[in-house]
C-alpha positions in Angstrom: -117.9 45.8 32.4 -116.6 43.7 35.2 -114.9 46.1 37.7 -112.2 43.5 38.3 -111.3 43.3 34.7 -110.5 45.7 31.9 -112.0 43.4 29.3 -115.6 44.1 28.4 -118.1 41.3 28.8 -119.2 39.5 25.6 -122.2 41.0 23.8 -125.4 39.1 24.3 -127.2 37.8 21.3 -130.9 38.4 20.3 -132.4 35.4 18.5 -134.3 36.5 15.5 -136.8 33.6 15.5 -136.5 33.4 11.7 -135.3 29.9 10.6 -131.9 30.0 9.0 -131.2 33.8 9.6 -129.3 33.3 12.9 -127.0 30.8 11.1 -126.3 33.5 8.5 -125.7 36.1 11.4 -123.5 33.6 13.3 -125.9 33.4 16.2 -128.4 36.2 16.0 -128.3 40.0 16.3 -126.5 41.7 19.2 -128.7 43.1 22.0 -128.7 46.9 22.1 -127.5 47.1 18.6 -129.0 49.3 15.9 -129.6 47.6 12.5 -130.8 48.8 9.1 -133.2 46.4 7.2 -133.4 47.7 3.7 -134.8 46.6 0.3 -137.1 47.7 -2.4 -140.9 47.6 -1.8 -142.2 44.1 -1.7 -138.8 42.5 -0.7 -140.1 41.4 2.7 -138.8 44.0 5.2 -142.2 44.5 7.0 -142.8 40.8 7.4 -139.2 40.2 8.7 -139.5 43.1 11.2 -142.9 41.9 12.5 -141.6 38.3 12.7 -138.8 39.6 14.9 -141.2 41.4 17.2 -143.6 38.5 17.6 -140.8 36.1 18.3 -139.4 38.4 21.0 -142.8 38.9 22.7 -143.5 35.2 22.5 -140.4 34.7 24.7 -141.7 37.1 27.4 -140.3 40.4 26.1 -141.9 43.6 25.0 -141.7 45.3 21.6 -142.8 48.5 19.8 -143.4 48.9 16.1 -143.2 52.7 15.2 -144.2 53.9 11.7 -143.5 57.2 9.9 -144.7 57.3 6.3 -145.7 53.7 6.0 -148.9 51.7 5.4 -151.6 52.1 8.1 -151.5 49.8 11.1 -154.9 48.3 10.4 -153.8 47.4 6.8 -150.5 46.0 8.0 -152.2 43.8 10.6 -154.7 42.6 7.9 -151.7 41.5 5.8 -149.8 39.7 8.6 -152.8 38.2 10.3 -152.7 35.1 8.1 -149.0 34.4 8.9 -148.2 31.7 11.4 -146.2 33.9 13.8 -149.1 36.4 14.3 -150.5 36.5 17.8 -153.4 38.9 18.3 -153.3 38.4 22.1 -149.9 40.2 22.2 -151.5 43.5 21.0 -151.3 46.1 22.6 -149.8 45.0 26.0 -146.7 43.2 24.8 -146.5 44.6 21.2 -147.6 48.1 20.4 -148.1 49.7 17.0 -147.6 53.5 17.1 -147.2 56.3 14.6 -144.5 58.9 15.2 -145.0 60.8 11.9 -146.7 63.8 13.6 -143.8 64.1 16.1 -141.4 64.1 13.2 -143.4 66.7 11.3 -143.8 69.0 14.3 -140.4 68.8 16.0 -138.1 67.1 13.5 -135.5 64.5 14.4 -135.4 65.8 18.0 -139.1 65.0 18.3 -138.6 61.6 16.9 -135.7 60.8 19.3 -137.9 61.9 22.2 -140.6 59.4 21.1 -138.1 56.6 20.8 -136.7 57.3 24.3 -140.1 57.6 25.8 -141.2 54.2 24.5 -138.0 52.5 25.4 -138.3 53.8 29.0 -142.1 53.5 29.5 -142.6 50.1 28.0 -139.1 48.6 28.8 -139.0 47.2 25.2 -136.4 44.8 24.1 -137.1 45.3 20.4 -138.1 48.5 18.7 -138.8 48.8 14.9 -138.8 52.2 13.2 -140.5 51.7 9.8 -139.8 54.5 7.4 -136.2 55.6 8.0 -136.3 57.4 4.6 -138.7 60.0 6.1 -136.3 60.6 8.9 -133.4 60.9 6.4 -135.4 63.5 4.4 -136.0 65.5 7.6 -132.3 65.8 8.2 -130.9 69.0 6.7 -127.3 67.7 6.7 -125.5 64.3 6.9 -124.1 65.5 10.2 -127.6 66.0 11.6 -128.6 62.5 10.4 -125.5 61.0 12.0 -126.3 62.7 15.2 -129.8 61.2 15.1 -128.4 57.7 14.7 -125.9 58.3 17.5 -128.6 59.4 19.9 -130.7 56.3 18.9 -127.6 54.1 19.7 -127.0 55.8 23.0 -130.6 55.2 24.0 -130.6 51.6 22.8 -127.6 50.8 25.0 -128.9 52.6 28.0 -132.3 50.9 27.8 -131.1 47.5 26.6 -133.2 47.7 23.4 -132.3 46.4 20.0 -133.5 48.8 17.2 -134.3 47.9 13.6 -134.6 50.8 11.1 -136.5 49.9 7.9 -135.8 51.7 4.7 -136.4 51.2 1.0 -133.6 51.1 -1.6 -130.3 49.2 -2.0 -126.8 50.0 -1.0 -125.7 51.3 -4.4 -123.9 54.1 -2.6 -122.8 54.7 1.0 -125.2 56.9 2.9 -124.5 58.7 6.2 -126.6 56.3 8.2 -124.7 53.3 6.9 -121.5 54.4 8.6 -123.1 54.7 12.0 -125.2 51.6 12.5 -124.1 48.2 13.8 -125.3 46.2 10.9 -127.0 46.4 7.5 -129.2 43.5 6.2 -130.4 43.8 2.6 -133.4 42.0 1.1 -133.9 41.5 -2.6 -136.4 39.9 -5.0 -134.7 39.4 -8.3 -136.0 38.0 -11.6 -133.9 35.3 -13.3 -135.4 35.0 -16.8 -139.0 34.0 -16.0 -138.3 33.0 -12.4 -138.0 35.1 -9.3 -135.9 34.3 -6.3 -135.7 36.2 -3.0 -132.3 36.7 -1.3 -130.9 38.2 1.9 -127.4 39.6 2.4 -125.6 40.9 5.4 -123.8 43.9 4.1 -122.3 44.9 7.5 -122.3 43.3 10.9 -120.1 44.6 13.7 -118.9 42.3 16.4 -118.8 38.9 14.6 -118.4 37.2 11.3 -121.5 36.4 9.3 -121.9 34.2 6.2 -121.0 36.4 3.3 -122.9 36.7 0.0 -126.6 36.3 -0.8 -128.7 33.6 0.7 -132.1 32.5 -0.6 -135.3 32.9 1.5 -139.0 32.1 1.1 -142.0 33.9 2.4 -144.7 31.3 3.2 -147.7 31.1 5.5 -145.3 30.6 8.4 -143.3 33.7 7.6 -139.7 34.1 6.4 -137.3 31.1 6.2 -133.7 31.6 5.1 -131.6 29.0 3.5 -127.8 29.7 3.9 -125.7 28.8 0.9 -124.5 25.3 1.3 -121.0 26.1 0.1 -120.7 29.0 2.6 -122.1 27.0 5.6 -120.2 23.8 5.0 -117.0 25.0 3.4 -114.7 22.9 5.4 -114.3 19.2 4.5 -114.1 16.6 7.3 -110.9 16.9 9.4 -110.1 13.2 9.4 -111.1 10.1 7.6 -111.8 6.9 9.5 -112.0 3.6 7.5 -115.3 1.8 8.1 -116.9 -1.3 6.8 -118.3 -1.2 3.3 -122.0 -1.2 2.5 -123.4 -3.8 0.1 -124.9 -2.4 -3.1 -127.7 -4.8 -2.7 -126.5 -6.7 -5.8 -124.2 -9.5 -4.7 -122.8 -10.0 -8.2 -121.9 -6.2 -8.3 -120.3 -6.4 -4.9 -118.1 -9.2 -6.2 -116.6 -6.8 -8.8 -115.4 -4.5 -6.0 -112.5 -5.5 -3.8 -114.1 -3.8 -0.8 -117.2 -6.1 -1.4 -119.5 -3.1 -1.7 -119.4 0.7 -1.5 -116.9 2.2 1.0 -118.8 3.6 3.9 -119.1 7.4 3.7 -118.4 7.5 0.0 -120.4 9.2 -2.8 -121.3 7.3 -6.0 -122.9 8.6 -9.1 -124.7 6.2 -11.5 -124.8 7.8 -15.0 -126.8 6.5 -17.8 -129.6 7.2 -20.3 -133.3 6.6 -19.6 -134.2 3.0 -19.0 -130.8 1.7 -18.3 -131.5 0.8 -14.6 -130.1 3.7 -12.6 -133.1 4.0 -10.2 -133.4 0.2 -10.0 -129.8 0.0 -8.8 -130.6 2.7 -6.2 -133.6 0.7 -5.0 -131.5 -2.4 -4.5 -129.0 -0.3 -2.4 -131.9 0.9 -0.2 -133.3 -2.6 0.1 -130.4 -3.4 2.5 -131.5 -0.6 4.9 -132.1 -1.6 8.5 -132.7 0.1 11.9 -129.0 0.1 12.3 -128.4 1.5 8.8 -131.5 3.6 8.0 -132.1 4.5 4.4 -133.6 7.5 2.6 -134.8 8.0 -1.0 -134.7 11.6 -1.9 -136.3 11.9 -5.4 -137.8 14.3 -7.9 -139.5 12.4 -10.7 -141.4 9.4 -9.3 -143.8 9.4 -6.3 -143.3 7.2 -3.3 -146.2 5.0 -4.4 -144.6 4.4 -7.8 -141.3 3.6 -6.1 -143.0 1.0 -3.9 -144.6 -0.6 -6.9 -141.3 -0.6 -8.8 -139.5 -2.1 -5.8 -142.1 -4.8 -5.5 -141.7 -5.8 -9.1 -138.1 -6.8 -8.2 -139.0 -8.6 -5.1 -138.0 -5.7 -2.8 -140.3 -5.2 0.2 -140.2 -1.4 0.8 -143.5 -1.4 2.7 -142.0 -3.6 5.4 -138.8 -1.5 5.7 -140.9 1.7 6.0 -143.1 0.2 8.6 -140.1 -0.7 10.7 -138.6 2.8 10.4 -135.6 1.5 8.4 -136.5 3.4 5.2 -138.1 6.7 4.3 -139.2 7.9 0.9 -139.2 11.7 0.3 -140.5 13.2 -3.0 -140.1 16.7 -4.3 -142.3 17.1 -7.4 -140.7 19.2 -10.1 -141.4 22.9 -9.7 -139.6 26.1 -8.8 -137.4 24.7 -6.1 -134.6 26.7 -4.5 -131.2 24.9 -4.7 -130.2 25.6 -1.1 -133.6 24.8 0.2 -133.3 21.3 -1.3 -129.8 20.9 0.2 -131.1 21.9 3.7 -134.2 19.8 3.4 -132.0 16.8 2.6 -129.6 17.4 5.5 -132.6 17.9 7.9 -134.0 14.5 6.8 -130.6 12.9 7.2 -130.2 14.3 10.7 -133.8 13.6 11.8 -133.7 9.9 10.7 -130.0 9.1 11.3 -129.7 8.1 7.7 -126.7 5.9 6.6 -127.9 4.9 3.2 -129.0 7.7 0.9 -130.2 7.6 -2.7 -130.7 10.9 -4.5 -132.7 9.9 -7.5 -132.2 12.5 -10.2 -129.4 15.0 -9.7 -130.9 17.0 -12.5 -133.6 18.0 -10.0 -130.9 19.9 -8.2 -129.2 21.2 -11.3 -132.5 22.6 -12.7 -133.3 24.5 -9.4 -130.1 26.5 -9.6 -130.6 30.1 -10.9 -126.7 30.3 -10.9 -125.6 27.1 -12.6 -121.9 28.0 -12.0 -122.5 27.2 -8.3 -123.5 23.6 -8.7 -120.1 22.0 -8.5 -119.1 23.9 -5.4 -122.6 23.2 -3.9 -122.3 19.5 -4.4 -118.7 19.3 -3.3 -119.6 20.9 0.0 -122.9 18.9 0.4 -121.1 15.6 -0.2 -118.4 16.6 2.3 -121.1 17.2 4.9 -122.7 13.9 4.1 -119.4 12.2 4.5 -118.8 13.9 7.8 -122.2 12.5 9.0 -121.2 9.0 8.0 -123.7 8.8 5.1 -123.1 6.6 2.1 -124.8 8.2 -0.9 -125.8 6.9 -4.3 -126.9 9.5 -6.9 -128.4 9.0 -10.3 -127.8 11.2 -13.3 -129.5 10.9 -16.6 -127.6 11.7 -19.8 -129.3 13.8 -22.4 -128.8 11.3 -25.3 -131.2 8.3 -25.1 -128.5 6.2 -26.7 -124.9 7.2 -27.2 -121.4 5.7 -27.8 -119.8 8.4 -25.6 -119.0 7.6 -22.0 -118.6 10.8 -19.9 -119.7 12.4 -16.6 -121.8 15.5 -17.4 -122.0 18.6 -15.2 -118.5 18.0 -13.9 -119.7 15.4 -11.3 -116.5 13.3 -11.4 -114.7 15.9 -9.3 -116.9 15.7 -6.2 -117.7 12.0 -6.1 -115.6 8.9 -5.1 -117.2 6.4 -7.4 -118.5 6.4 -10.9 -120.7 3.8 -12.6 -121.9 4.0 -16.2 -125.0 2.2 -17.6 -125.6 2.1 -21.3 -127.2 0.1 -24.1 -125.5 -2.1 -26.6 -126.8 -3.8 -29.8 -126.0 -7.5 -29.9 -127.2 -9.5 -32.9 -130.5 -7.6 -33.0 -130.9 -7.6 -29.3 -130.6 -4.5 -27.1 -128.7 -5.2 -23.9 -127.5 -3.2 -20.9 -123.9 -2.7 -19.9 -122.4 -1.5 -16.6 -118.9 0.0 -16.4 -117.0 0.8 -13.2 -114.7 3.7 -14.1 -113.7 5.2 -10.7 -113.4 4.0 -7.1 -111.3 6.0 -4.8 -110.9 3.6 -1.9 -111.1 0.2 -3.4 -109.9 -1.8 -6.4 -112.5 -2.9 -8.9 -113.2 -5.0 -11.9 -112.6 -3.0 -15.1 -114.3 -3.8 -18.4 -117.9 -4.0 -19.8 -120.2 -6.0 -17.6 -123.5 -7.4 -18.9 -126.4 -6.2 -16.7 -129.6 -8.1 -16.5 -132.9 -7.0 -15.0 -135.6 -9.5 -14.2 -138.2 -10.3 -11.6 -135.4 -11.6 -9.4 -133.7 -8.2 -9.5 -130.4 -7.0 -11.0 -127.7 -9.4 -11.9 -124.2 -9.0 -13.4 -124.0 -11.6 -16.1 -120.3 -11.6 -16.8 -118.0 -9.7 -19.1 -119.5 -8.5 -22.3 -117.5 -10.0 -25.2 -119.6 -9.3 -28.3 -118.4 -7.4 -31.3 -121.5 -5.3 -31.2 -121.2 -1.5 -30.9 -123.1 0.9 -28.7 -126.3 1.9 -30.5 -125.7 5.2 -32.5 -128.0 8.2 -32.1 -131.4 7.4 -33.4 -131.8 9.7 -36.4 -134.5 9.6 -39.0 -133.0 8.2 -42.2 -134.6 9.1 -45.6 -135.5 5.9 -47.6 -133.8 5.4 -50.9 -135.5 7.0 -53.9 -137.1 4.5 -56.3 -135.9 4.4 -59.9 -137.6 4.1 -63.3 -141.3 3.5 -63.5 -141.4 3.2 -59.7 -139.9 6.7 -59.5 -142.6 8.1 -61.8 -145.4 6.4 -59.8 -143.9 7.8 -56.5 -143.8 11.4 -58.0 -147.4 11.0 -59.2 -148.5 9.8 -55.7 -146.7 12.8 -54.1 -148.6 15.3 -56.4 -151.9 13.7 -55.7 
């Protein structure tokens, strides 16, 4: 405390070194705090604690990893040796692995406190991990004795400037004595959703600052833990102000002519809805073909590889290779698999920030929808994601495929109309034995537009709006197998004989 002031100095933060976790914590753990890391076996506690230690010693600090009834140190090191944060040169001078179980067995909690104080003092550690809090809990005869143990650990942590992490199994299904004493509780979970598992981390308690509430997905990879804060929690606030900016061409002059703004309003979000083969991706490619070093473009897709996209663009006279070589365009592909919804959102925003993207095409919103283990989140997720893209000055075009290959119904599935500014529908129509494409503009928030059904033509020269569609033809009905009429008379008898044979 500053002697000239009665206001205590602000608490200093301890960076975790775990990507995404400090954003959940609001800046990292507080130095000299005591935190519980808990979760069922296999949830990732040991890896998280080791990653904290190695990050701290990499910055010049010292750490101690104390175990009680836990796996042997040799086995633990074998398991973490393959992870990217592991540094064998840090052991034992900067990072020491010690067992305190004998001291606990011999002298109880007093013996354990003595070990903790000795290591803090002798090694001047900035981070201390106690792996096996459950053993210490079992050694306490009463809740009061356990609370006294936690209090003594906190006192020592503050005195020596050491941040302590206590690892324990189980979840916070009930409030235990230790929960009321510590500065924070971080819970790790690995839950099965039907046939798919997803890991999550939740800050149950965090004294001194606000953290992002709720569960946040995380991965364990060869690099260690990486946390993906929920998009709707991290980007909950929309842009404070709106600044009118020049429109961006769709890349199709005849389509621009239908819009009073002569293109898509800058910073707007557009969804192009239609069945397979109607031209959604092709329209997105035309939009990206207008990318430049001043307006960099990004294709963020799920279903077609970059090489296929280049070939497709070339078929319409669009030179993507030249744009990529100049740095004006980037193609990013996420093949279908078990993606995490928030991971995709953060990967997208990272690409936008890294490349200064102004033109963005998300080819296949269903790639996001299918990655959500909680489908009820998707509208809030996209609303906040789109708001963040607007704030960054990105004009985004998204494609969404309808389930019906052909349909007479025009609608925006998955509630997308609520979080976008512009809606375009592509569909097929039957016209005197010919199948033709139609485009309809049904919503534009910041510009007037030409209503009606517009004929859409795709050729080697690209996309062209070929005027208002004025035929009496109807949208092709659902393609259902129709049983042929039954023959009558002798032909009927012959057909029955053929069926029997």
